[in-house]
C-alpha positions in Angstrom: 14.8 0.2 -5.1 11.0 -2.1 -5.2 10.9 -5.0 -2.8 8.2 -6.8 -3.0 6.5 -9.4 -0.7 6.2 -13.4 -0.8 5.0 -14.2 -4.3 1.7 -16.5 -3.4 1.5 -19.8 -5.9 -0.5 -18.2 -9.6 -2.6 -15.5 -8.1 0.2 -13.9 -6.6 2.3 -14.3 -10.6 -0.7 -13.4 -12.3 -0.5 -9.8 -10.1 3.0 -9.8 -10.8 2.5 -9.7 -14.5 0.0 -6.9 -14.5 1.6 -4.7 -11.9 5.6 -4.9 -11.7 5.9 -3.9 -15.4 3.4 -0.8 -14.6 5.2 -0.3 -11.6 8.7 -0.3 -12.9 7.6 2.9 -15.6 5.3 4.9 -13.1 8.0 4.7 -10.2 11.4 4.9 -12.0 12.8 2.0 -11.1 15.9 0.4 -10.8 15.8 -2.6 -9.4 13.1 -5.0 -8.7 13.5 -7.7 -6.0 10.7 -9.9 -4.6 10.8 -13.4 -2.3 9.6 -16.6 -4.0 9.8 -19.1 -2.4 5.4 -19.4 -1.9 6.0 -19.1 -5.9 4.7 -22.6 -7.1 1.4 -23.2 -5.7 2.0 -21.7 -2.5 4.8 -23.8 -1.7 8.6 -23.4 -2.9 9.8 -22.5 -6.1 10.5 -24.0 -9.5 13.2 -22.4 -12.6 10.1 -22.8 -15.1 8.4 -19.9 -12.0 11.8 -18.8 -11.7 12.1 -17.8 -15.9 9.0 -16.3 -16.5 9.0 -14.0 -12.8 12.3 -12.5 -14.2 10.3 -12.2 -18.0 8.2 -10.1 -16.0 10.8 -7.4 -14.7 11.8 -9.1 -11.4 15.5 -8.6 -11.3 16.2 -11.1 -8.3 14.7 -13.6 -6.0 15.2 -14.0 -2.5 13.8 -16.9 -0.8 13.4 -18.9 3.3 13.3 -22.2 4.7 10.6 -23.0 1.7 12.8 -22.7 -0.9 13.5 -27.2 -0.5 10.0 -27.5 -1.0 10.7 -28.4 -5.0 12.7 -30.9 -6.1 13.4 -29.4 -9.4 15.4 -26.4 -6.9 17.8 -29.1 -5.6 19.4 -28.4 -9.3 17.9 -24.7 -10.6 20.4 -21.9 -8.9 22.9 -22.3 -11.9 23.1 -18.7 -13.7 20.4 -17.6 -12.1 19.6 -14.7 -9.8 18.6 -16.6 -6.8 19.7 -17.0 -3.0 18.8 -19.3 -0.6 19.5 -18.0 3.0 23.3 -17.5 3.2 23.0 -19.3 7.1 22.3 -22.6 5.9 25.1 -25.1 6.0 28.2 -24.1 3.1 26.6 -27.5 1.4 23.5 -26.5 0.5 22.8 -25.7 -3.3 22.8 -21.9 -4.5 24.2 -19.1 -2.9 22.8 -16.1 -0.5 23.9 -13.2 -1.7 24.2 -11.8 -5.6 25.6 -8.9 -7.1 23.5 -7.2 -9.8 24.5 -4.4 -12.3 23.0 -1.0 -13.2 25.6 -0.1 -15.7 26.5 3.4 -14.9 25.0 3.7 -11.7 27.0 0.9 -10.2 26.3 -2.7 -9.0 23.9 -3.5 -5.8 24.7 -6.7 -3.6 21.2 -8.0 -2.6 22.3 -10.7 0.7 19.9 -13.5 2.2 19.3 -14.7 5.5 17.2 -16.2 7.5 15.9 -15.8 11.2 16.3 -18.7 14.1 13.8 -17.7 16.3 10.9 -19.8 15.5 12.0 -21.5 12.5 14.1 -24.7 11.3 17.5 -24.8 13.3 20.1 -22.9 11.2 23.1 -20.8 12.0 23.0 -17.2 13.0 21.6 -14.5 10.4 23.4 -11.6 12.1 27.1 -13.6 11.7 25.7 -14.5 7.6 25.0 -11.0 7.0 27.9 -9.6 8.4 30.1 -12.2 6.0 27.9 -11.1 3.1 29.1 -7.6 3.3 32.7 -8.9 3.6 32.4 -11.0 0.8 30.3 -8.2 -0.9 34.0 -6.3 -1.1 32.6 -3.0 -0.3 29.9 -2.6 -2.6 27.9 0.8 -1.5 24.3 -0.1 -2.4 23.4 -3.3 -0.5 19.8 -4.6 0.2 19.2 -7.3 2.9 15.9 -9.4 3.0 16.1 -10.6 6.2 13.3 -14.0 6.1 12.3 -14.5 10.3 8.8 -15.1 12.1 10.0 -12.3 15.0 9.7 -8.8 13.8 12.3 -8.0 17.5 15.1 -10.2 15.0 14.1 -8.4 12.3 14.2 -5.0 13.8 17.6 -5.9 15.5 18.9 -7.0 12.2 18.3 -3.8 10.7 20.0 -1.6 13.9 22.8 -4.0 13.5 23.2 -2.8 9.7 22.3 0.5 10.5 24.5 3.0 8.3 26.4 -0.9 6.8 23.5 -1.5 4.6 21.1 0.9 1.8 18.0 -0.9 2.7 16.8 -4.0 5.1 13.6 -5.6 4.3 11.4 -8.9 7.0 9.7 -10.7 4.5 8.1 -14.5 5.7 4.9 -14.0 7.6 3.0 -12.3 4.5 1.7 -9.7 6.8 2.6 -6.2 5.7 4.3 -3.5 8.9 4.1 -0.3 9.4 6.9 0.7 10.4 8.9 1.9 7.3 11.2 4.5 8.0 14.8 5.5 7.5 17.4 4.4 10.3 20.1 7.6 11.5 22.9 5.6 10.1 21.0 5.8 6.5 19.5 2.6 6.3 15.9 2.1 5.0 14.4 -0.4 6.9 10.6 -2.6 7.1 9.7 -5.7 9.5 8.1 -6.9 6.6 7.0 -6.2 3.3 3.9 -8.6 3.3 2.8 -10.7 0.4 1.6 -10.8 -3.4 -1.6 -13.2 -2.6 -5.0 -13.5 -2.4 -6.3 -11.0 0.3 -9.2 -13.3 1.8 -7.0 -16.2 3.1 -5.3 -17.1 5.9 -2.2 -15.5 4.7 -2.8 -16.9 1.2 -3.9 -19.9 1.7 -7.7 -21.3 1.2 -9.4 -19.7 5.1 -11.8 -22.6 5.1 -8.6 -25.4 5.8 -6.4 -22.9 7.9 -9.5 -22.6 10.0 -10.0 -26.5 9.8 -6.7 -26.8 11.3 -7.3 -24.4 13.6 -10.8 -25.9 15.4 -9.8 -29.5 15.0 -6.6 -30.0 15.0 -6.1 -32.2 11.4 -4.0 -31.3 9.0 -6.6 -30.2 6.6 -4.5 -30.1 2.7 -3.4 -25.9 2.7 -4.2 -24.8 -1.0 -3.6 -21.1 -2.5 -7.1 -18.7 -2.1 -8.9 -17.3 -4.9 -10.7 -13.4 -4.9 -8.8 -10.2 -5.0 -5.4 -10.0 -4.6 -3.2 -7.7 -2.4 -0.1 -6.4 -3.8 2.5 -5.6 -0.9 6.1 -3.8 -1.8 7.9 -1.1 -0.6 9.9 1.6 -2.0 13.1 3.1 -1.4 15.1 5.6 -2.5 19.2 5.2 -2.1 21.7 7.7 -3.0 24.0 5.6 -5.8 27.6 7.6 -4.5 27.1 6.9 -0.9 25.1 4.0 -0.1 22.3 6.2 2.2 18.6 5.9 1.4 17.1 9.3 1.0 13.0 7.4 1.5 11.3 4.6 1.8 7.5 4.0 1.4 5.4 1.5 1.3 3.8 0.8 -2.6 0.3 -1.6 -2.2 -1.8 -2.3 -4.7 -5.1 -4.4 -4.9 -6.7 -5.8 -8.1 -9.6 -7.6 -9.0 -9.7 -12.0 -9.0 -7.6 -12.5 -11.5 
C-alpha cells in the first residue's frame, strides 16, 4: 500500500504522472491512496482533476478541510472513490470511507477523518474513526488518513487504532515526518506523509507571497510555486490475512522542474 502526501496544484499532478506508474511497477504496489484536496491550483479538487489522477494510477483520494474550496466538488463525489472527513456533519456531500476490492487479495477499507486541534470546529476524529471501523464490517486491511495540524493528535490516533487498523497516516502539514514505524499491535504509522509539490516553497506556495504575509500582515494572494518538485510517500507492506503491517518505509523522490 502506497500513501502519497498532499498533491499541490499542477506541479504535483505532473509529478504524479511521472512517478506513480513507475513506482507501481517497481514496488509491486497493490493500492495507491493520495490526499487530493490541494490538487486544483493548490486549493481544493475538481471532478475532472480527480478523474485524471485516477487515470494515472491512484486508486483512492482522501481529503480534508480544503475539499470544499472548489464548488464543483459539492456534486463531484458520486461514483468516485473520493473521501471527505467522516466527522463532518451527516448532511455534507460525500462519505468518509470506501472499500476497495483487490480481487483474490480481499478488500481494503480506507477511512478519512479530520483533527480538531488548530483546525475548523468539527466532531471528534476518534469517534469518527471508531464509527468507520464499525461500518466497515470487519474488513481485515484498514487504512486511515487523519488530516490534522497537531502531531500529538495524529500520534494519539495511531495508538488509538493500534491493532485495529493496518496503516494510519497523517496529512495536512505538507511536511514529511521521520517517525514511520510499526506499532506493537501491528499498525504501521507515520505522523505526516508530506506533499507532492514544489520543493523551494512554503508548503507548496510561492515563498515571496508567503514571506510578505508574515512580514507585513497583508493577505497577499497565494499561488503555487514552481521549480523542482518533491514527491513524498510512504509504503506499508501488510499481510492480507491478518491485516497486520510487516514493514513501513518512506518513498521520497525529487524531480527537476516540470
